[in-house]
VOPAGU-2260 file (C-alpha; in pm, 1 decimal, decimal comma):
REM VOPAGU-2260
SITE   aa  ch    i         X         Y         Z
SITE  GLN   A    0    2646,9  -15638,6    4296,6
SITE  ASP   A    1    2944,8  -15536,8    4515,4
SITE  MET   A    2    2922,2  -15187,7    4381,0
SITE  ALA   A    3    2544,6  -15167,1    4437,1
SITE  ALA   A    4    2583,6  -15295,1    4796,5
SITE  ALA   A    5    2852,4  -15039,2    4857,0
SITE  ALA   A    6    2634,6  -14763,1    4727,2
SITE  ARG   A    7    2353,1  -14868,2    4953,3
SITE  ALA   A    8    2589,9  -14873,9    5248,1
SITE  VAL   A    9    2713,1  -14527,7    5165,5
SITE  GLN   A   10    2356,3  -14396,3    5134,7
SITE  ARG   A   11    2264,6  -14545,3    5477,3
SITE  ALA   A   12    2572,0  -14400,4    5643,9
SITE  THR   A   13    2510,1  -14055,6    5482,5
SITE  SER   A   14    2150,7  -14052,4    5599,3
SITE  ALA   A   15    2268,1  -14143,0    5958,7
SITE  ALA   A   16    2532,8  -13870,3    5951,1
SITE  ALA   A   17    2287,6  -13616,1    5828,9
SITE  LEU   A   18    2049,8  -13705,2    6104,9
SITE  LEU   A   19    2331,9  -13674,9    6358,0
SITE  ILE   A   20    2423,1  -13326,2    6216,6
SITE  SER   A   21    2059,4  -13203,7    6234,3
SITE  ARG   A   22    2043,2  -13294,0    6601,6
SITE  THR   A   23    2373,8  -13120,2    6687,6
SITE  PRO   A   24    2286,4  -12814,6    6900,7
SITE  VAL   A   25    2416,9  -12474,9    6801,1
SITE  GLY   A   26    2733,0  -12381,2    6993,5
SITE  SER   A   27    2822,2  -12734,3    7108,0
SITE  GLY   A   28    3130,5  -12736,6    6893,9
SITE  SER   A   29    3220,6  -12780,4    6542,2
SITE  PRO   A   30    2948,5  -12975,9    6348,7
SITE  LEU   A   31    3031,7  -13286,8    6160,5
SITE  PHE   A   32    3097,7  -13237,1    5795,1
SITE  VAL   A   33    3010,6  -13539,6    5574,3
SITE  SER   A   34    3101,9  -13581,3    5213,1
SITE  CYS   A   35    3133,6  -13858,6    4970,2
SITE  VAL   A   36    3424,8  -13910,4    4740,1
SITE  ARG   A   37    3376,7  -14156,7    4449,6
SITE  THR   A   38    3679,7  -14318,2    4311,3
SITE  THR   A   39    3717,4  -14556,3    4015,3
SITE  SER   A   40    3687,1  -14864,3    4238,3
SITE  GLN   A   41    3472,1  -14781,8    4540,1
SITE  TRP   A   42    3278,4  -14519,8    4736,0
SITE  MET   A   43    3459,9  -14391,6    5045,8
SITE  LEU   A   44    3294,2  -14219,9    5335,2
SITE  ARG   A   45    3499,5  -13972,1    5518,2
SITE  GLY   A   46    3422,2  -13727,1    5800,7
SITE  SER   A   47    3597,9  -13412,0    5902,2
SITE  THR   A   48    3528,9  -13110,2    6123,6
SITE  LEU   A   49    3517,5  -12755,0    6000,8
SITE  GLY   A   50    3481,4  -12426,2    6176,8
SITE  GLY   A   51    3191,9  -12307,4    5963,0
SITE  GLY   A   52    2837,1  -12422,0    5922,1
SITE  ALA   A   53    2734,4  -12767,6    5830,8
SITE  GLN   A   54    2716,0  -12853,9    5455,1
SITE  ARG   A   55    2488,4  -13098,8    5292,6
SITE  SER   A   56    2616,3  -13424,4    5143,2
SITE  PRO   A   57    2539,7  -13478,0    4777,2
SITE  LEU   A   58    2354,3  -13798,3    4869,9
SITE  SER   A   59    2166,5  -13654,3    5168,0
SITE  SER   A   60    1815,1  -13509,6    5146,0
SITE  ALA   A   61    1848,5  -13319,1    5472,8
SITE  ALA   A   62    1852,9  -12940,5    5459,0
SITE  PRO   A   63    2176,6  -12756,9    5556,3
SITE  LEU   A   64    2190,4  -12569,2    5885,8
SITE  ALA   A   65    2193,5  -12195,5    5830,3
SITE  SER   A   66    2445,6  -11986,9    6008,8
SITE  PRO   A   67    2287,8  -11771,2    6281,3
SITE  ALA   A   68    2492,9  -11468,0    6174,8
SITE  LYS   A   69    2379,8  -11505,9    5815,8
SITE  THR   A   70    2016,4  -11542,6    5916,6
SITE  THR   A   71    2029,5  -11229,8    6127,0
SITE  LYS   A   72    2186,3  -11025,8    5845,2
SITE  THR   A   73    1923,0  -11143,4    5598,2
SITE  ALA   A   74    1637,7  -11056,7    5833,1
SITE  LYS   A   75    1789,0  -10716,8    5901,9
SITE  THR   A   76    1825,5  -10650,3    5523,3
SITE  ALA   A   77    1465,4  -10740,1    5458,0
SITE  LYS   A   78    1352,7  -10514,2    5746,8
SITE  THR   A   79    1552,1  -10214,5    5644,7
SITE  ASN   A   80    1452,4  -10251,8    5275,7
SITE  PRO   A   81    1074,4  -10251,6    5260,1
SITE  GLY   A   82    1064,6  -10140,8    4893,1
SITE  GLN   A   83    1225,5  -10466,9    4779,5
SITE  LYS   A   84     896,7  -10646,2    4785,5
SITE  ALA   A   85     732,6  -10364,8    4586,8
SITE  ARG   A   86    1002,2  -10359,5    4324,7
SITE  SER   A   87     980,5  -10735,6    4278,5
SITE  LYS   A   88     601,7  -10712,5    4208,6
SITE  LYS   A   89     523,2  -10705,3    3838,7
SITE  PRO   A   90     319,6  -10408,1    3721,1
SITE  GLU   A   91     -35,4  -10456,0    3613,6
SITE  TYR   A   92    -160,0  -10309,0    3286,3
SITE  HIS   A   93    -516,9  -10219,2    3238,6
SITE  ILE   A   94    -619,7  -10187,5    2878,2
SITE  PRO   A   95    -937,2   -9975,6    2841,2
SITE  ALA   A   96   -1219,2  -10123,5    2647,0
SITE  TRP   A   97   -1231,3  -10002,6    2284,3
SITE  THR   A   98   -1511,1   -9774,6    2186,8
SITE  ALA   A   99   -1605,0   -9656,1    1834,0
SITE  PRO   A  100   -1502,6   -9296,1    1769,2
SITE  PRO   A  101   -1784,9   -9037,7    1735,1
SITE  THR   A  102   -1920,9   -8981,4    1391,9
SITE  ARG   A  103   -1971,1   -8603,6    1446,0
SITE  ILE   A  104   -1654,8   -8403,0    1410,8
SITE  ILE   A  105   -1622,4   -8036,1    1530,0
SITE  ALA   A  106   -1332,4   -7794,8    1471,5
SITE  ALA   A  107   -1255,5   -7519,4    1722,1
SITE  ALA   A  108   -1006,3   -7233,5    1707,1
SITE  VAL   A  109    -805,6   -7118,7    2006,2
SITE  ILE   A  110    -740,7   -6753,8    1933,8
SITE  GLU   A  111    -439,3   -6599,3    2096,4
SITE  ARG   A  112    -337,2   -6235,6    2127,1
SITE  LEU   A  113      37,6   -6214,5    2173,7
SITE  PRO   A  114     189,1   -5982,2    2446,3
SITE  VAL   A  115     232,1   -5626,0    2330,9
SITE  ILE   A  116     493,7   -5509,9    2582,8
SITE  THR   A  117     774,0   -5688,3    2766,9
SITE  PRO   A  118     680,3   -5859,3    3092,7
SITE  ASN   A  119     763,0   -5694,6    3424,8
SITE  PRO   A  120    1122,9   -5763,8    3513,7
SITE  GLU   A  121    1201,7   -6009,4    3789,6
SITE  PRO   A  122    1385,9   -5876,8    4104,8
SITE  TRP   A  123    1705,8   -6052,9    4006,9
SITE  GLU   A  124    1695,9   -5867,9    3669,5
SITE  ILE   A  125    1659,0   -5527,3    3836,8
SITE  ALA   A  126    1955,6   -5611,0    4068,0
SITE  MET   A  127    2158,1   -5707,7    3770,5
SITE  TRP   A  128    2089,4   -5385,3    3584,4
SITE  GLU   A  129    2181,8   -5180,9    3889,5
SITE  LEU   A  130    2504,5   -5366,4    3914,9
SITE  GLN   A  131    2595,1   -5300,6    3550,0
SITE  ASP   A  132    2515,8   -4929,3    3588,2
SITE  ARG   A  133    2742,6   -4902,2    3895,4
SITE  LYS   A  134    3022,3   -5076,6    3705,9
SITE  GLU   A  135    2978,3   -4843,6    3395,5
SITE  ASN   A  136    2972,7   -4528,7    3614,4
SITE  ALA   A  137    3288,1   -4637,9    3801,0
SITE  LEU   A  138    3483,9   -4682,0    3474,6
SITE  ALA   A  139    3341,1   -4380,0    3293,3
SITE  LYS   A  140    3552,7   -4071,9    3235,1
SITE  GLU   A  141    3433,7   -3707,6    3176,8
SITE  LEU   A  142    3499,4   -3581,4    2832,0
SITE  PRO   A  143    3710,5   -3264,1    2799,0
SITE  ASN   A  144    3558,8   -2933,3    2702,9
SITE  ASP   A  145    3739,9   -2932,0    2371,0
SITE  TRP   A  146    3529,4   -3220,3    2269,5
SITE  PHE   A  147    3213,1   -3000,6    2264,4
SITE  GLN   A  148    3366,7   -2687,7    2096,3
SITE  ASP   A  149    3237,2   -2585,2    1756,6
SITE  ASP   A  150    3389,8   -2366,3    1493,2
SITE  SER   A  151    3242,0   -2049,2    1649,4
SITE  GLY   A  152    3421,2   -2123,3    1972,1
SITE  GLY   A  153    3102,0   -2177,8    2180,3
SITE  LEU   A  154    3037,7   -2468,3    2405,6
SITE  ARG   A  155    2762,1   -2717,1    2362,6
SITE  LYS   A  156    2828,7   -2895,9    2687,6
SITE  ALA   A  157    2556,0   -2710,0    2875,0
SITE  GLU   A  158    2307,1   -2798,4    2605,8
SITE  GLU   A  159    2412,0   -3160,3    2617,7
SITE  ALA   A  160    2384,5   -3169,4    2993,8
SITE  GLU   A  161    2041,3   -3004,1    2977,3
SITE  GLY   A  162    1913,1   -3280,1    2743,4
SITE  VAL   A  163    1569,2   -3292,0    2617,1
SITE  LYS   A  164    1307,7   -3081,0    2794,4
SITE  GLU   A  165    1048,7   -3259,4    3006,8
SITE  ASP   A  166     758,2   -3122,9    2810,3
SITE  ASP   A  167     887,3   -3291,1    2495,8
SITE  PRO   A  168     613,5   -3525,6    2357,9
SITE  MET   A  169     878,0   -3786,6    2260,3
SITE  LEU   A  170     999,3   -3824,8    2622,1
SITE  GLY   A  171     879,2   -4106,0    2836,9
SITE  PHE   A  172     693,5   -4425,2    2780,8
SITE  ALA   A  173     328,8   -4531,0    2746,8
SITE  PRO   A  174     170,7   -4651,3    3072,1
SITE  ARG   A  175     194,4   -5021,6    3136,0
SITE  VAL   A  176    -141,7   -5027,8    3304,1
SITE  THR   A  177    -424,7   -4916,9    3068,5
SITE  GLU   A  178    -773,0   -4793,2    3133,3
SITE  ALA   A  179    -906,7   -5134,3    3043,2
SITE  ASP   A  180    -695,7   -5277,3    3321,2
SITE  ALA   A  181    -821,2   -5024,6    3573,9
SITE  ALA   A  182   -1189,3   -5093,9    3468,0
SITE  ASN   A  183   -1122,8   -5472,8    3433,1
SITE  ASP   A  184   -1273,7   -5462,5    3079,5
SITE  VAL   A  185   -1255,4   -5825,6    2969,8
SITE  LYS   A  186   -1391,5   -5730,9    2627,4
SITE  SER   A  187   -1103,4   -5513,9    2542,2
SITE  LEU   A  188    -778,3   -5620,7    2378,4
SITE  ASP   A  189    -591,0   -5338,8    2555,6
SITE  ARG   A  190    -576,7   -5514,9    2896,0
SITE  LYS   A  191    -302,7   -5733,0    3023,3
SITE  LEU   A  192     -51,0   -5597,9    2758,7
SITE  ASP   A  193     233,6   -5808,4    2908,9
SITE  LYS   A  194      39,4   -6138,2    2888,1
SITE  ARG   A  195    -126,8   -6354,8    2622,7
SITE  LEU   A  196    -510,4   -6332,0    2600,7
SITE  TYR   A  197    -751,4   -6592,1    2462,7
SITE  LEU   A  198   -1100,8   -6546,6    2318,9
SITE  VAL   A  199   -1381,0   -6740,9    2481,3
SITE  VAL   A  200   -1744,4   -6709,5    2369,1
SITE  LYS   A  201   -2091,2   -6800,0    2484,6
SITE  ARG   A  202   -2264,0   -6968,9    2188,9
SITE  SER   A  203   -2629,8   -6920,9    2132,9
SITE  GLY   A  204   -2682,3   -7244,9    1954,9
SITE  GLU   A  205   -2653,3   -7610,7    2071,9
SITE  LYS   A  206   -2473,4   -7693,9    2393,7
SITE  LEU   A  207   -2321,9   -8033,7    2418,7
SITE  THR   A  208   -2322,1   -8253,9    2727,8
SITE  GLY   A  209   -2021,8   -8174,9    2951,4
SITE  GLU   A  210   -1972,7   -7817,1    2828,3
SITE  SER   A  211   -1990,5   -7514,8    3036,4
SITE  ASP   A  212   -2141,6   -7182,2    2921,5
SITE  TRP   A  213   -1797,2   -7065,0    2791,5
SITE  SER   A  214   -1595,8   -7232,6    2515,3
SITE  PHE   A  215   -1370,4   -7155,1    2222,7
SITE  PRO   A  216   -1524,9   -7064,9    1884,8
SITE  GLN   A  217   -1625,4   -7391,4    1717,6
SITE  GLY   A  218   -1841,7   -7543,8    1448,8
SITE  ASP   A  219   -1919,3   -7865,8    1262,1
SITE  ARG   A  220   -1690,2   -7995,2     990,1
SITE  LYS   A  221   -1848,7   -8034,6     641,8
SITE  GLU   A  222   -1819,2   -8343,3     432,3
SITE  GLY   A  223   -1489,8   -8347,0     234,9
SITE  GLU   A  224   -1359,6   -8042,8     425,0
SITE  SER   A  225   -1012,6   -8054,1     588,6
SITE  MET   A  226   -1005,8   -7993,1     973,6
SITE  ARG   A  227    -796,4   -7678,1     941,7
SITE  ASP   A  228   -1030,8   -7533,3     670,3
SITE  ALA   A  229   -1327,5   -7612,4     901,1
SITE  ALA   A  230   -1168,8   -7441,2    1188,3
SITE  ALA   A  231   -1094,2   -7130,4     978,9
SITE  ARG   A  232   -1442,0   -7120,3     830,8
SITE  ASN   A  233   -1608,1   -7153,9    1168,9
SITE  LEU   A  234   -1382,5   -6887,0    1315,6
SITE  GLU   A  235   -1484,5   -6640,2    1054,1
SITE  THR   A  236   -1844,0   -6674,2    1157,9
SITE  PHE   A  237   -1746,1   -6547,8    1499,6
SITE  VAL   A  238   -1495,7   -6274,9    1431,2
SITE  GLY   A  239   -1586,9   -6167,2    1077,7
SITE  PRO   A  240   -1382,1   -6152,0     756,5
SITE  ASP   A  241   -1172,8   -5846,3     839,8
SITE  ALA   A  242    -975,4   -5991,7    1127,4
SITE  GLN   A  243    -641,1   -6133,9    1012,4
SITE  MET   A  244    -560,2   -6466,0    1183,5
SITE  TYR   A  245    -256,7   -6696,3    1156,6
SITE  PHE   A  246    -304,1   -7063,5    1219,4
SITE  VAL   A  247      -6,6   -7228,2    1395,5
SITE  GLY   A  248      32,4   -7550,9    1190,8
SITE  ASN   A  249    -203,1   -7780,6    1019,8
SITE  CYS   A  250    -244,4   -8033,3    1310,4
SITE  PRO   A  251    -467,9   -7995,5    1604,3
SITE  MET   A  252    -333,2   -7919,6    1956,3
SITE  GLY   A  253    -569,2   -8170,3    2118,4
SITE  TYR   A  254    -927,2   -8289,2    2130,8
SITE  VAL   A  255   -1206,8   -8374,6    2370,7
SITE  ASP   A  256   -1518,5   -8586,3    2344,5
SITE  ARG   A  257   -1855,3   -8437,9    2417,0
SITE  GLY   A  258   -2209,1   -8581,0    2439,0
SITE  GLU   A  259   -2342,9   -8925,4    2503,0
SITE  GLY   A  260   -2469,0   -9210,9    2292,0
SITE  ASP   A  261   -2552,3   -9127,2    1926,0
SITE  ALA   A  262   -2498,1   -8753,5    2005,5
SITE  ARG   A  263   -2131,8   -8792,2    2086,8
SITE  ALA   A  264   -1895,6   -8550,0    1917,5
SITE  ARG   A  265   -1523,5   -8506,4    1901,4
SITE  ILE   A  266   -1389,3   -8157,9    1906,1
SITE  PHE   A  267   -1039,9   -8081,1    1768,8
SITE  PHE   A  268    -869,5   -7752,7    1872,4
SITE  TYR   A  269    -648,5   -7557,0    1643,6
SITE  LYS   A  270    -433,5   -7272,7    1776,6
SITE  CYS   A  271    -425,6   -6947,4    1589,2
SITE  GLU   A  272    -281,3   -6592,5    1653,4
SITE  TYR   A  273    -469,0   -6270,7    1610,4
SITE  ILE   A  274    -246,2   -6042,7    1389,5
SITE  SER   A  275    -448,0   -5728,0    1312,0
SITE  GLY   A  276    -782,7   -5608,6    1168,6
SITE  GLU   A  277   -1130,0   -5527,5    1310,4
SITE  ILE   A  278   -1311,6   -5806,6    1488,2
SITE  ASN   A  279   -1690,6   -5815,6    1423,1
SITE  TYR   A  280   -1822,9   -5999,8    1727,9
SITE  LYS   A  281   -2172,8   -5973,3    1597,3
SITE  ALA   A  282   -2094,2   -6180,4    1287,3
SITE  GLY   A  283   -2159,2   -6513,2    1461,5
SITE  SER   A  284   -2432,0   -6657,0    1672,0
SITE  LEU   A  285   -2289,5   -6571,8    2012,0
SITE  ASN   A  286   -2429,6   -6422,1    2317,6
SITE  ASP   A  287   -2119,2   -6299,3    2483,4
SITE  TYR   A  288   -1739,4   -6292,9    2459,6
SITE  MET   A  289   -1421,9   -6228,1    2667,8
SITE  TRP   A  290   -1051,9   -6200,0    2623,9
SITE  VAL   A  291    -894,7   -6377,6    2926,8
SITE  THR   A  292    -548,7   -6490,8    3037,9
SITE  ASN   A  293    -443,9   -6850,8    3087,3
SITE  ASP   A  294    -519,0   -6846,6    3457,2
SITE  GLU   A  295    -855,0   -6689,1    3400,9
SITE  LEU   A  296    -951,8   -6960,7    3154,8
SITE  LEU   A  297    -967,8   -7218,2    3429,0
SITE  GLN   A  298   -1242,3   -7013,2    3599,7
SITE  HIS   A  299   -1470,0   -7027,5    3300,9
SITE  LEU   A  300   -1410,2   -7357,9    3111,5
SITE  ASP   A  301   -1526,2   -7695,8    3221,0
SITE  PRO   A  302   -1263,7   -7912,7    3404,4
SITE  GLU   A  303   -1174,5   -8131,9    3104,0
SITE  LEU   A  304   -1134,3   -7841,2    2862,8
SITE  GLY   A  305    -955,7   -7639,0    3134,1
SITE  GLU   A  306    -695,5   -7916,4    3172,8
SITE  LEU   A  307    -648,5   -7916,2    2798,5
SITE  SER   A  308    -601,3   -7541,0    2787,9
SITE  ARG   A  309    -321,8   -7571,6    3042,1
SITE  ASN   A  310    -126,5   -7771,4    2780,2
SITE  ILE   A  311    -200,1   -7573,8    2476,7
SITE  CYS   A  312    -222,9   -7217,6    2608,2
SITE  ASP   A  313      93,9   -7045,7    2718,9
SITE  PRO   A  314      89,5   -6802,9    3016,4
């Protein structure tokens, strides 16, 4: 009973001290610090003064007084760090609703003609070549005349200096700009020799919802046929059997969904390279065709297929 009475007395004294601390104005001196120390025989209340802020007694329910300097620093940190609230917010994940895949499968071939000549050099490459030539010419030494003497005593130095005649058919290089470039003949494979060209066609058959007039050669997959074989078979109907093509891998480069409702179709695109051979454009049911660069593809394909071509067609 004595211990219980002492505990109640300590609690009343602590509450009174906490109330006194809460009413102490800021800057009126050192606040009263109240703590309770429990010994083996009794509770003892003691008070002391400290230079810092007031601290809460273990038996008190009153909130501690915050230091003005600390409060100002916290507010300043929150003001200068506006991204802290954004980082603490948990990300929201939106899972799209599941839809059944289309039952109609179409295989398409992206035909690529590789560059025939090296690309035009960059300005830094030309500057590097000129620097190398200057260094080689500075270190070069002229060979003596004895080096060019033959058994008859004649000199071949003049002949070596004269070099090959300008009218020699082996002298010079073929033009980088062809007649097809000058005429902008998009049906010719002789244009844009330093870039990759891709074949796009205008099919005369069915046109799916979302497609533009131009697309890659494509056709339906037959039952039991692999996707790569379907792409090769459909490609032959557009370019004929004499054109030699090389498919890059057995997996598609991407796909797009076309149509609506029961007429939905999924088109898988396989990349292949034109090697050689004659292309018979009249072999398939197409109205028109073009060989275009990667940048020109975006001008003729629909936006969805154009975005896919940016990922699978190299510049």
